[in-house]
MARRO-820162 format. One record per residue: x, z, y of N, C-alpha, C in turn; residue number from 1. Coordinates in Angstrom, 3 decimals, decimal comma, always signed. Example, Ala and Ser with C-alpha at 12.3 -4.5 7.8 and 13.67 -1.06 7.14 Angstrom:
2
[rec [+13,190 +7,800 -5,690] [+12,300 +7,800 -4,500] [+13,200 +7,800 -3,300] 1];
[rec [+12,850 +7,080 -2,250] [+13,670 +7,140 -1,060] [+12,900 +7,870 +0,030] 2];
//
This chain:
236
[rec [-14,712 -35,836 -91,602] [-15,980 -35,629 -90,917] [-17,137 -36,083 -91,805] 1];
[rec [-18,214 -35,365 -91,751] [-19,350 -35,702 -92,583] [-20,062 -36,945 -92,029] 2];
[rec [-21,001 -37,459 -92,819] [-21,655 -38,710 -92,475] [-22,364 -38,619 -91,133] 3];
[rec [-22,436 -39,772 -90,470] [-23,005 -39,812 -89,128] [-24,471 -39,397 -89,117] 4];
[rec [-25,185 -39,619 -90,226] [-26,600 -39,259 -90,240] [-26,828 -37,754 -90,247] 5];
[rec [-25,749 -36,988 -90,299] [-25,877 -35,533 -90,219] [-25,701 -35,020 -88,794] 6];
[rec [-25,330 -35,897 -87,876] [-25,057 -35,451 -86,510] [-26,246 -34,737 -85,884] 7];
[rec [-27,451 -35,224 -86,159] [-28,625 -34,612 -85,535] [-28,815 -33,163 -85,958] 8];
[rec [-28,212 -32,773 -87,064] [-28,332 -31,386 -87,523] [-27,288 -30,477 -86,879] 9];
[rec [-26,319 -31,050 -86,185] [-25,246 -30,257 -85,589] [-25,587 -29,758 -84,183] 10];
[rec [-26,582 -30,356 -83,564] [-26,931 -29,998 -82,193] [-27,211 -28,497 -82,070] 11];
[rec [-26,705 -27,901 -80,983] [-26,958 -26,482 -80,699] [-27,942 -26,427 -79,534] 12];
[rec [-29,219 -26,228 -79,854] [-30,269 -26,311 -78,840] [-31,263 -25,165 -78,967] 13];
[rec [-30,802 -23,919 -78,816] [-31,712 -22,783 -78,977] [-32,656 -22,572 -77,797] 14];
[rec [-32,440 -23,296 -76,689] [-33,231 -23,052 -75,482] [-34,165 -24,206 -75,144] 15];
[rec [-34,221 -25,237 -75,992] [-35,051 -26,402 -75,695] [-35,549 -27,025 -76,992] 16];
[rec [-36,268 -28,150 -76,859] [-36,735 -28,881 -78,033] [-35,928 -30,160 -78,238] 17];
[rec [-34,681 -30,176 -77,763] [-33,821 -31,354 -77,896] [-32,854 -31,197 -79,071] 18];
[rec [-33,332 -30,657 -80,164] [-32,433 -30,309 -81,262] [-31,834 -31,508 -81,982] 19];
[rec [-32,429 -32,697 -81,826] [-31,904 -33,854 -82,545] [-31,053 -34,776 -81,710] 20];
[rec [-30,670 -34,367 -80,514] [-29,919 -35,246 -79,614] [-28,485 -35,444 -80,092] 21];
[rec [-28,062 -36,688 -80,205] [-26,674 -36,982 -80,571] [-26,307 -38,384 -80,102] 22];
[rec [-25,022 -38,676 -80,121] [-24,555 -40,012 -79,768] [-23,202 -40,261 -80,411] 23];
[rec [-22,759 -41,500 -80,357] [-21,386 -41,857 -80,706] [-20,871 -42,797 -79,623] 24];
[rec [-19,640 -42,570 -79,209] [-18,999 -43,387 -78,175] [-17,846 -44,156 -78,807] 25];
[rec [-17,831 -45,453 -78,581] [-16,753 -46,290 -79,103] [-15,586 -46,307 -78,127] 26];
[rec [-14,396 -46,028 -78,617] [-13,202 -46,120 -77,801] [-12,543 -47,479 -77,954] 27];
[rec [-11,728 -47,833 -76,987] [-11,016 -49,111 -77,039] [-10,152 -49,208 -78,289] 28];
[rec [-9,721 -48,067 -78,804] [-8,877 -48,019 -80,001] [-9,619 -48,411 -81,273] 29];
[rec [-10,957 -48,397 -81,216] [-11,767 -48,634 -82,407] [-12,324 -47,361 -83,006] 30];
[rec [-11,817 -46,216 -82,570] [-12,379 -44,937 -83,005] [-13,734 -44,706 -82,346] 31];
[rec [-14,605 -43,996 -83,046] [-15,894 -43,591 -82,493] [-15,909 -42,071 -82,369] 32];
[rec [-16,380 -41,596 -81,214] [-16,347 -40,166 -80,903] [-17,765 -39,602 -80,946] 33];
[rec [-18,027 -38,643 -81,841] [-19,367 -38,076 -81,965] [-19,657 -37,063 -80,864] 34];
[rec [-20,928 -36,969 -80,523] [-21,348 -35,971 -79,550] [-22,737 -35,460 -79,864] 35];
[rec [-22,939 -34,163 -79,726] [-24,264 -33,567 -79,890] [-24,550 -32,685 -78,676] 36];
[rec [-25,782 -32,298 -78,540] [-26,162 -31,430 -77,431] [-25,660 -30,013 -77,697] 37];
[rec [-24,950 -29,449 -76,731] [-24,428 -28,085 -76,852] [-24,949 -27,287 -75,659] 38];
[rec [-26,012 -26,546 -75,890] [-26,651 -25,809 -74,804] [-25,951 -24,482 -74,546] 39];
[rec [-26,246 -23,921 -73,377] [-25,755 -22,597 -73,021] [-26,873 -21,835 -72,351] 40];
[rec [-26,861 -20,524 -72,527] [-27,903 -19,706 -71,916] [-27,888 -19,831 -70,398] 41];
[rec [-26,728 -20,142 -69,826] [-26,651 -20,549 -68,426] [-26,862 -22,061 -68,420] 42];
[rec [-28,087 -22,500 -68,220] [-28,483 -23,883 -68,478] [-27,558 -24,941 -67,871] 43];
[rec [-27,065 -24,767 -66,624] [-26,200 -25,808 -66,055] [-24,895 -26,020 -66,820] 44];
[rec [-24,537 -25,111 -67,714] [-23,303 -25,257 -68,489] [-23,522 -26,038 -69,786] 45];
[rec [-24,739 -26,486 -70,019] [-25,041 -27,302 -71,196] [-24,264 -28,617 -71,143] 46];
[rec [-23,712 -29,014 -72,288] [-22,996 -30,285 -72,400] [-23,880 -31,248 -73,179] 47];
[rec [-24,244 -32,354 -72,554] [-25,065 -33,351 -73,229] [-24,190 -34,237 -74,114] 48];
[rec [-24,786 -34,904 -75,109] [-23,980 -35,658 -76,072] [-23,059 -36,695 -75,452] 49];
[rec [-23,593 -37,533 -74,555] [-22,772 -38,608 -73,990] [-21,668 -38,057 -73,102] 50];
[rec [-21,982 -37,062 -72,317] [-20,994 -36,408 -71,451] [-19,808 -35,911 -72,276] 51];
[rec [-20,102 -35,135 -73,299] [-19,031 -34,560 -74,104] [-18,258 -35,590 -74,899] 52];
[rec [-18,958 -36,577 -75,466] [-18,285 -37,587 -76,284] [-17,351 -38,449 -75,446] 53];
[rec [-17,755 -38,765 -74,220] [-16,876 -39,540 -73,333] [-15,634 -38,729 -72,989] 54];
[rec [-15,813 -37,457 -72,680] [-14,654 -36,612 -72,373] [-13,751 -36,462 -73,593] 55];
[rec [-14,337 -36,378 -74,777] [-13,545 -36,298 -76,002] [-12,719 -37,561 -76,187] 56];
[rec [-13,321 -38,693 -75,909] [-12,628 -39,981 -75,997] [-11,457 -40,029 -75,019] 57];
[rec [-11,705 -39,685 -73,777] [-10,657 -39,708 -72,752] [-9,533 -38,740 -73,095] 58];
[rec [-9,891 -37,586 -73,651] [-8,896 -36,565 -73,994] [-8,027 -36,976 -75,171] 59];
[rec [-8,420 -38,027 -75,859] [-7,621 -38,544 -76,968] [-6,761 -39,725 -76,518] 60];
[rec [-6,668 -39,924 -75,207] [-5,887 -41,034 -74,679] [-6,558 -42,377 -74,882] 61];
[rec [-7,866 -42,359 -75,104] [-8,640 -43,563 -75,389] [-9,515 -43,910 -74,182] 62];
[rec [-10,143 -45,074 -74,216] [-11,015 -45,512 -73,133] [-12,374 -45,878 -73,710] 63];
[rec [-13,465 -45,274 -73,208] [-14,791 -45,583 -73,750] [-15,236 -46,994 -73,367] 64];
[rec [-15,826 -47,712 -74,335] [-16,281 -49,080 -74,064] [-17,760 -49,279 -74,393] 65];
[rec [-18,314 -48,507 -75,328] [-19,728 -48,643 -75,656] [-20,229 -47,339 -76,264] 66];
[rec [-21,557 -47,241 -76,401] [-22,126 -46,037 -77,012] [-23,480 -46,346 -77,628] 67];
[rec [-23,864 -45,486 -78,546] [-25,220 -45,473 -79,080] [-25,711 -44,041 -78,964] 68];
[rec [-26,918 -43,861 -78,451] [-27,458 -42,511 -78,266] [-28,812 -42,376 -78,934] 69];
[rec [-28,991 -41,296 -79,656] [-30,258 -40,938 -80,290] [-30,775 -39,714 -79,555] 70];
[rec [-31,613 -39,953 -78,546] [-32,060 -38,861 -77,691] [-33,349 -39,238 -76,988] 71];
[rec [-34,153 -38,236 -76,659] [-35,382 -38,461 -75,907] [-35,124 -38,503 -74,408] 72];
[rec [-33,952 -38,116 -73,998] [-33,610 -38,100 -72,581] [-32,383 -38,965 -72,347] 73];
[rec [-32,183 -39,394 -71,124] [-30,983 -40,169 -70,794] [-30,241 -39,491 -69,650] 74];
[rec [-30,000 -38,199 -69,831] [-29,381 -37,406 -68,782] [-28,059 -38,015 -68,330] 75];
[rec [-28,055 -38,524 -67,111] [-26,865 -39,083 -66,473] [-26,316 -40,326 -67,176] 76];
[rec [-27,073 -40,925 -68,065] [-26,592 -42,149 -68,705] [-26,220 -43,224 -67,684] 77];
[rec [-27,041 -43,451 -66,642] [-26,662 -44,473 -65,655] [-25,305 -44,190 -65,005] 78];
[rec [-25,003 -42,916 -64,758] [-23,701 -42,577 -64,164] [-22,570 -42,974 -65,098] 79];
[rec [-22,679 -42,592 -66,376] [-21,591 -42,868 -67,318] [-21,444 -44,359 -67,586] 80];
[rec [-22,575 -45,069 -67,648] [-22,520 -46,523 -67,850] [-21,796 -47,189 -66,692] 81];
[rec [-22,123 -46,759 -65,479] [-21,475 -47,326 -64,292] [-20,013 -46,916 -64,186] 82];
[rec [-19,725 -45,666 -64,490] [-18,371 -45,130 -64,340] [-17,369 -45,858 -65,235] 83];
[rec [-17,795 -46,200 -66,446] [-16,855 -46,800 -67,407] [-17,286 -48,187 -67,885] 84];
[rec [-18,278 -48,767 -67,191] [-18,750 -50,115 -67,539] [-19,096 -50,192 -69,027] 85];
[rec [-19,875 -49,221 -69,480] [-20,188 -49,086 -70,901] [-21,284 -50,048 -71,348] 86];
[rec [-21,161 -50,520 -72,553] [-22,220 -51,272 -73,209] [-23,071 -50,291 -74,004] 87];
[rec [-24,390 -50,345 -73,796] [-25,294 -49,487 -74,572] [-25,770 -50,248 -75,801] 88];
[rec [-25,435 -49,780 -76,962] [-25,811 -50,440 -78,207] [-27,225 -50,033 -78,633] 89];
[rec [-27,892 -50,947 -79,298] [-29,261 -50,700 -79,758] [-29,311 -50,138 -81,172] 90];
[rec [-28,186 -50,185 -81,849] [-28,131 -49,657 -83,214] [-26,716 -49,193 -83,509] 91];
[rec [-26,602 -48,300 -84,473] [-25,286 -47,817 -84,891] [-24,650 -48,860 -85,810] 92];
[rec [-23,396 -49,226 -85,583] [-22,714 -50,146 -86,505] [-22,729 -49,601 -87,932] 93];
[rec [-22,720 -50,509 -88,898] [-22,808 -50,100 -90,298] [-21,613 -49,256 -90,731] 94];
[rec [-20,444 -49,574 -90,197] [-19,245 -48,797 -90,533] [-18,620 -48,253 -89,259] 95];
[rec [-18,256 -46,994 -89,301] [-17,654 -46,334 -88,145] [-16,394 -45,595 -88,570] 96];
[rec [-15,364 -45,707 -87,755] [-14,166 -44,887 -87,944] [-14,299 -43,706 -86,997] 97];
[rec [-14,821 -42,585 -87,514] [-15,146 -41,433 -86,674] [-13,919 -40,578 -86,367] 98];
[rec [-13,835 -40,154 -85,122] [-12,787 -39,225 -84,695] [-12,972 -37,894 -85,410] 99];
[rec [-11,888 -37,379 -85,970] [-11,922 -36,090 -86,667] [-11,107 -35,084 -85,854] 100];
[rec [-11,708 -33,983 -85,402] [-11,032 -33,099 -84,454] [-10,077 -32,076 -85,052] 101];
[rec [-10,048 -31,923 -86,367] [-9,198 -30,903 -86,976] [-7,743 -31,367 -86,993] 102];
[rec [-6,842 -30,526 -86,520] [-5,418 -30,848 -86,526] [-4,894 -30,945 -87,955] 103];
[rec [-4,228 -32,037 -88,257] [-3,629 -32,169 -89,586] [-2,398 -31,284 -89,717] 104];
[rec [-1,716 -31,065 -88,591] [-0,501 -30,237 -88,603] [-0,782 -28,876 -87,982] 105];
[rec [-1,940 -28,320 -88,302] [-2,366 -27,068 -87,699] [-1,519 -25,865 -88,059] 106];
[rec [-0,637 -26,024 -89,049] [+0,215 -24,904 -89,434] [+1,401 -24,742 -88,487] 107];
[rec [+1,677 -25,759 -87,678] [+2,764 -25,644 -86,717] [+2,401 -24,626 -85,646] 108];
[rec [+3,420 -24,140 -84,954] [+3,191 -23,223 -83,851] [+2,458 -23,958 -82,728] 109];
[rec [+1,427 -23,319 -82,172] [+0,660 -23,970 -81,115] [+1,516 -24,261 -79,894] 110];
[rec [+2,556 -23,463 -79,654] [+3,437 -23,724 -78,519] [+4,110 -25,082 -78,674] 111];
[rec [+4,539 -25,399 -79,885] [+5,133 -26,709 -80,135] [+4,093 -27,811 -79,960] 112];
[rec [+2,911 -27,585 -80,486] [+1,862 -28,587 -80,406] [+1,395 -28,802 -78,974] 113];
[rec [+1,423 -27,744 -78,159] [+0,953 -27,867 -76,780] [+1,804 -28,839 -75,981] 114];
[rec [+3,078 -28,947 -76,322] [+3,959 -29,869 -75,609] [+3,526 -31,315 -75,809] 115];
[rec [+2,939 -31,610 -76,964] [+2,429 -32,954 -77,217] [+1,008 -33,127 -76,688] 116];
[rec [+0,267 -32,028 -76,620] [-1,135 -32,098 -76,209] [-1,300 -32,150 -74,695] 117];
[rec [-0,481 -31,404 -73,963] [-0,606 -31,319 -72,507] [-0,638 -32,698 -71,834] 118];
[rec [+0,215 -33,657 -72,231] [+0,172 -34,969 -71,566] [-1,147 -35,718 -71,744] 119];
[rec [-1,990 -35,296 -72,687] [-3,276 -35,959 -72,885] [-4,329 -35,501 -71,876] 120];
[rec [-4,051 -34,429 -71,140] [-4,993 -33,969 -70,118] [-5,216 -35,078 -69,093] 121];
[rec [-6,464 -35,235 -68,672] [-6,825 -36,275 -67,705] [-7,064 -35,586 -66,367] 122];
[rec [-6,039 -35,554 -65,530] [-6,098 -34,752 -64,297] [-5,678 -35,563 -63,073] 123];
[rec [-6,376 -36,661 -62,762] [-5,992 -37,479 -61,608] [-6,207 -36,782 -60,267] 124];
[rec [-7,058 -35,763 -60,232] [-7,362 -35,080 -58,974] [-6,535 -33,814 -58,783] 125];
[rec [-6,383 -33,022 -59,829] [-5,716 -31,724 -59,687] [-4,259 -31,730 -60,112] 126];
[rec [-3,880 -32,625 -61,006] [-2,542 -32,611 -61,617] [-2,244 -31,221 -62,182] 127];
[rec [-3,258 -30,628 -62,814] [-3,144 -29,278 -63,374] [-3,620 -29,323 -64,825] 128];
[rec [-2,749 -29,689 -65,755] [-3,167 -29,842 -67,149] [-3,345 -28,511 -67,865] 129];
[rec [-4,312 -28,480 -68,753] [-4,583 -27,300 -69,582] [-4,843 -27,776 -71,009] 130];
[rec [-4,343 -27,033 -71,974] [-4,596 -27,329 -73,386] [-5,195 -26,102 -74,055] 131];
[rec [-6,093 -26,323 -74,993] [-6,732 -25,226 -75,719] [-6,677 -25,490 -77,215] 132];
[rec [-6,476 -24,414 -77,973] [-6,471 -24,474 -79,434] [-7,539 -23,516 -79,940] 133];
[rec [-8,555 -24,061 -80,584] [-9,671 -23,278 -81,091] [-9,516 -23,117 -82,605] 134];
[rec [-9,341 -21,875 -83,033] [-9,143 -21,587 -84,452] [-10,498 -21,353 -85,112] 135];
[rec [-10,807 -22,165 -86,111] [-12,089 -22,091 -86,804] [-11,864 -21,876 -88,298] 136];
[rec [-12,937 -21,652 -89,022] [-12,835 -21,503 -90,474] [-12,390 -22,802 -91,141] 137];
[rec [-12,564 -23,924 -90,434] [-12,220 -25,234 -90,995] [-10,845 -25,732 -90,565] 138];
[rec [-10,213 -25,037 -89,622] [-8,930 -25,483 -89,099] [-8,884 -25,350 -87,589] 139];
[rec [-7,897 -25,983 -86,975] [-7,686 -25,868 -85,532] [-8,219 -27,109 -84,823] 140];
[rec [-9,036 -26,880 -83,794] [-9,582 -27,954 -82,967] [-8,970 -27,834 -81,576] 141];
[rec [-8,537 -28,954 -81,015] [-7,881 -28,930 -79,710] [-8,790 -29,460 -78,607] 142];
[rec [-8,403 -29,137 -77,387] [-9,063 -29,695 -76,215] [-8,106 -29,704 -75,046] 143];
[rec [-8,297 -30,632 -74,133] [-7,574 -30,643 -72,863] [-8,599 -30,826 -71,758] 144];
[rec [-8,221 -30,496 -70,537] [-9,153 -30,681 -69,443] [-9,242 -32,152 -69,058] 145];
[rec [-10,461 -32,569 -68,713] [-10,740 -33,961 -68,358] [-11,455 -33,989 -67,015] 146];
[rec [-10,900 -34,726 -66,068] [-11,512 -34,893 -64,751] [-12,026 -36,321 -64,612] 147];
[rec [-13,203 -36,450 -63,983] [-13,783 -37,763 -63,706] [-14,049 -37,846 -62,208] 148];
[rec [-14,591 -38,974 -61,742] [-14,743 -39,169 -60,298] [-15,670 -38,130 -59,675] 149];
[rec [-16,701 -37,720 -60,423] [-17,572 -36,637 -59,970] [-17,013 -35,329 -60,512] 150];
[rec [-16,408 -34,544 -59,657] [-15,681 -33,353 -60,106] [-16,522 -32,442 -60,988] 151];
[rec [-17,802 -32,305 -60,670] [-18,650 -31,363 -61,408] [-18,918 -31,811 -62,842] 152];
[rec [-18,584 -33,055 -63,178] [-18,848 -33,566 -64,521] [-17,605 -33,594 -65,402] 153];
[rec [-16,518 -33,041 -64,916] [-15,353 -32,893 -65,777] [-15,592 -31,781 -66,789] 154];
[rec [-14,708 -31,670 -67,757] [-14,802 -30,590 -68,744] [-13,467 -29,883 -68,860] 155];
[rec [-13,525 -28,560 -68,936] [-12,316 -27,770 -69,150] [-11,868 -27,892 -70,606] 156];
[rec [-10,603 -27,584 -70,838] [-10,043 -27,689 -72,189] [-10,792 -26,804 -73,181] 157];
[rec [-11,140 -25,592 -72,752] [-11,798 -24,642 -73,647] [-13,168 -25,162 -74,094] 158];
[rec [-13,936 -25,679 -73,139] [-15,275 -26,172 -73,475] [-15,224 -27,467 -74,269] 159];
[rec [-14,219 -28,303 -74,002] [-14,097 -29,531 -74,782] [-13,771 -29,216 -76,239] 160];
[rec [-12,910 -28,227 -76,464] [-12,592 -27,836 -77,841] [-13,846 -27,357 -78,569] 161];
[rec [-14,656 -26,547 -77,894] [-15,898 -26,064 -78,501] [-16,845 -27,224 -78,764] 162];
[rec [-16,977 -28,133 -77,797] [-17,850 -29,298 -77,981] [-17,410 -30,129 -79,180] 163];
[rec [-16,123 -30,387 -79,286] [-15,620 -31,180 -80,415] [-15,924 -30,505 -81,748] 164];
[rec [-15,746 -29,198 -81,787] [-16,004 -28,466 -83,032] [-17,478 -28,541 -83,415] 165];
[rec [-18,362 -28,254 -82,462] [-19,796 -28,267 -82,746] [-20,243 -29,667 -83,166] 166];
[rec [-19,693 -30,689 -82,532] [-20,053 -32,070 -82,869] [-19,542 -32,480 -84,241] 167];
[rec [-18,661 -31,676 -84,818] [-18,174 -31,914 -86,183] [-18,853 -30,987 -87,183] 168];
[rec [-19,866 -30,255 -86,736] [-20,594 -29,365 -87,630] [-19,945 -28,017 -87,832] 169];
[rec [-19,033 -27,642 -86,932] [-18,312 -26,369 -87,043] [-18,835 -25,408 -85,982] 170];
[rec [-19,274 -24,227 -86,386] [-19,812 -23,273 -85,418] [-19,291 -21,856 -85,628] 171];
[rec [-18,254 -21,704 -86,412] [-17,660 -20,384 -86,634] [-16,249 -20,380 -86,059] 172];
[rec [-16,073 -19,636 -84,961] [-14,806 -19,644 -84,235] [-14,148 -18,269 -84,291] 173];
[rec [-12,831 -18,254 -84,483] [-12,114 -17,002 -84,690] [-11,211 -16,588 -83,533] 174];
[rec [-10,560 -17,565 -82,906] [-9,617 -17,254 -81,833] [-9,418 -18,487 -80,969] 175];
[rec [-9,070 -18,263 -79,703] [-8,772 -19,368 -78,794] [-7,439 -19,114 -78,115] 176];
[rec [-6,603 -20,144 -78,053] [-5,360 -20,073 -77,291] [-5,436 -21,071 -76,148] 177];
[rec [-4,960 -20,659 -74,975] [-5,007 -21,503 -73,784] [-3,617 -21,609 -73,179] 178];
[rec [-3,216 -22,841 -72,866] [-1,911 -23,109 -72,245] [-2,135 -23,808 -70,912] 179];
[rec [-1,535 -23,278 -69,859] [-1,579 -23,911 -68,541] [-0,174 -23,830 -67,955] 180];
[rec [+0,691 -24,799 -68,263] [+2,105 -24,707 -67,885] [+2,358 -24,629 -66,389] 181];
[rec [+1,400 -25,091 -65,568] [+1,582 -25,032 -64,120] [+0,874 -23,832 -63,499] 182];
[rec [+0,281 -22,992 -64,333] [-0,461 -21,857 -63,806] [+0,403 -20,631 -63,615] 183];
[rec [+0,153 -19,883 -62,550] [+0,830 -18,601 -62,371] [+0,351 -17,625 -63,441] 184];
[rec [-0,958 -17,617 -63,642] [-1,574 -16,799 -64,691] [-2,639 -17,663 -65,345] 185];
[rec [-2,417 -18,044 -66,571] [-3,354 -18,910 -67,290] [-4,604 -18,118 -67,648] 186];
[rec [-5,762 -18,622 -67,232] [-6,995 -17,885 -67,493] [-8,190 -18,832 -67,445] 187];
[rec [-9,147 -18,689 -68,362] [-10,342 -19,536 -68,323] [-11,123 -19,322 -67,035] 188];
[rec [-11,751 -20,379 -66,546] [-12,593 -20,258 -65,359] [-13,862 -19,484 -65,718] 189];
[rec [-14,657 -19,156 -64,706] [-15,869 -18,384 -64,950] [-16,849 -19,085 -65,875] 190];
[rec [-16,990 -20,413 -65,717] [-17,909 -21,166 -66,574] [-17,476 -21,083 -68,031] 191];
[rec [-16,188 -21,248 -68,275] [-15,687 -21,168 -69,651] [-15,879 -19,768 -70,224] 192];
[rec [-15,704 -18,758 -69,398] [-15,891 -17,384 -69,883] [-17,329 -17,153 -70,342] 193];
[rec [-18,286 -17,710 -69,594] [-19,690 -17,581 -69,989] [-19,935 -18,287 -71,323] 194];
[rec [-19,362 -19,470 -71,494] [-19,519 -20,213 -72,746] [-18,845 -19,477 -73,902] 195];
[rec [-17,660 -18,932 -73,652] [-16,952 -18,190 -74,697] [-17,749 -16,969 -75,143] 196];
[rec [-18,436 -16,325 -74,222] [-19,237 -15,158 -74,587] [-20,385 -15,533 -75,523] 197];
[rec [-20,901 -16,755 -75,378] [-21,989 -17,182 -76,260] [-21,476 -17,525 -77,654] 198];
[rec [-20,298 -18,133 -77,709] [-19,776 -18,623 -78,983] [-18,817 -17,659 -79,677] 199];
[rec [-18,129 -16,828 -78,909] [-17,071 -15,995 -79,497] [-17,140 -14,544 -79,033] 200];
[rec [-18,295 -13,909 -79,079] [-18,362 -12,511 -78,641] [-17,456 -11,626 -79,488] 201];
[rec [-16,650 -10,822 -78,820] [-15,761 -9,905 -79,524] [-14,517 -10,542 -80,102] 202];
[rec [-14,311 -11,832 -79,853] [-13,158 -12,535 -80,411] [-11,993 -12,548 -79,412] 203];
[rec [-10,830 -12,969 -79,900] [-9,591 -12,909 -79,125] [-9,316 -14,215 -78,393] 204];
[rec [-8,875 -14,082 -77,153] [-8,403 -15,219 -76,356] [-6,959 -14,931 -75,975] 205];
[rec [-6,061 -15,806 -76,383] [-4,628 -15,641 -76,121] [-4,222 -16,595 -75,006] 206];
[rec [-3,695 -16,047 -73,922] [-3,358 -16,839 -72,744] [-1,853 -16,990 -72,614] 207];
[rec [-1,400 -18,228 -72,561] [+0,022 -18,543 -72,435] [+0,281 -18,988 -70,998] 208];
[rec [+1,073 -18,215 -70,280] [+1,254 -18,420 -68,848] [+2,456 -19,310 -68,540] 209];
[rec [+2,505 -19,750 -67,281] [+3,552 -20,663 -66,864] [+4,952 -20,104 -66,990] 210];
[rec [+5,098 -18,775 -66,929] [+6,425 -18,154 -67,054] [+6,773 -17,837 -68,507] 211];
[rec [+5,988 -18,393 -69,441] [+6,189 -18,249 -70,888] [+5,798 -16,877 -71,443] 212];
[rec [+5,185 -16,037 -70,616] [+4,638 -14,783 -71,131] [+3,260 -15,049 -71,739] 213];
[rec [+2,806 -14,091 -72,539] [+1,522 -14,236 -73,228] [+0,715 -12,954 -73,047] 214];
[rec [-0,571 -13,092 -72,809] [-1,453 -11,923 -72,770] [-2,646 -12,177 -73,684] 215];
[rec [-3,139 -11,107 -74,282] [-4,234 -11,211 -75,243] [-5,437 -10,423 -74,743] 216];
[rec [-6,619 -11,023 -74,844] [-7,828 -10,420 -74,292] [-8,998 -10,627 -75,252] 217];
[rec [-9,995 -9,791 -75,140] [-11,260 -9,996 -75,822] [-12,205 -10,709 -74,857] 218];
[rec [-13,105 -11,510 -75,398] [-13,980 -12,287 -74,526] [-14,797 -11,399 -73,588] 219];
[rec [-15,253 -10,243 -74,083] [-16,063 -9,376 -73,224] [-15,252 -8,748 -72,100] 220];
[rec [-13,929 -8,687 -72,262] [-13,087 -8,178 -71,184] [-12,882 -9,236 -70,108] 221];
[rec [-12,924 -10,508 -70,513] [-12,798 -11,589 -69,536] [-14,056 -11,718 -68,689] 222];
[rec [-15,216 -11,395 -69,276] [-16,475 -11,468 -68,528] [-17,360 -10,299 -68,951] 223];
[rec [-17,101 -9,114 -68,382] [-17,795 -7,904 -68,851] [-19,289 -7,884 -68,582] 224];
[rec [-19,755 -8,641 -67,605] [-21,186 -8,655 -67,299] [-21,727 -10,074 -67,431] 225];
[rec [-21,483 -10,680 -68,569] [-21,939 -12,052 -68,815] [-23,461 -12,129 -68,748] 226];
[rec [-23,960 -13,271 -68,290] [-25,403 -13,469 -68,211] [-26,003 -13,541 -69,609] 227];
[rec [-27,112 -12,847 -69,804] [-27,833 -12,914 -71,073] [-29,290 -12,559 -70,822] 228];
[rec [-30,165 -13,045 -71,682] [-31,582 -12,723 -71,575] [-32,284 -13,103 -72,867] 229];
[rec [-33,126 -12,225 -73,349] [-33,894 -12,524 -74,563] [-35,100 -13,399 -74,257] 230];
[rec [-35,355 -13,679 -72,980] [-36,543 -14,426 -72,576] [-36,341 -15,938 -72,582] 231];
[rec [-35,111 -16,396 -72,812] [-34,821 -17,816 -72,662] [-34,811 -18,597 -73,967] 232];
[rec [-34,929 -17,947 -75,094] [-34,969 -18,657 -76,367] [-36,223 -19,531 -76,442] 233];
[rec [-36,050 -20,731 -76,973] [-37,178 -21,634 -77,128] [-38,089 -21,129 -78,242] 234];
[rec [-39,353 -20,914 -77,931] [-40,286 -20,360 -78,915] [-41,150 -21,443 -79,561] 235];
[rec [-40,947 -22,697 -79,192] [-41,799 -23,777 -79,708] [-41,364 -24,197 -81,096] 236];
//
């Protein structure tokens, strides 16, 4: 992962003036999880730095203990501080062991890797784990679904994988694989489909179903009438 002082350049903020928003979350393990603002043309689907970094930490089997945020806003910071009893740091530590999202064993079959990844899903409410493998020019980035006490603030596996990639400075995505071993038909939810249309138009999504069958789709087929508008780009 590149130096932490580059995080502010990774933010994806085409619809606002929050282009420099970023944070790092310290896990109990000693790892630090980077997060940047990842906006979506459907504004409520935007992932803020602290939200995504905490979910990334939890999805790695870690527990968040503190954070540092470089942002003009504190969107839901009080919720996250209360939820995990977080310490808010006033400065970034001089040395950080940053979480790196690229799979070192990315050449293995994703089906084999999914067996190790699925148990990392944080699903205390649904008991419905999902794993995602995002293929990028830099390698494979993984994600699992993460649920928190406020259901609306959880993150799906697909969106967490995208968040992790963007927070590592990666924005070129080639293919996505999704595994839902308890699903009758594994398929991204509507929110994920909207996000996939923004990041992966015309790209392939491979769905691995509970009966071990596989189906392949293009993102535009998953959401043929995705929301879009040329009027929402930030002109400032």
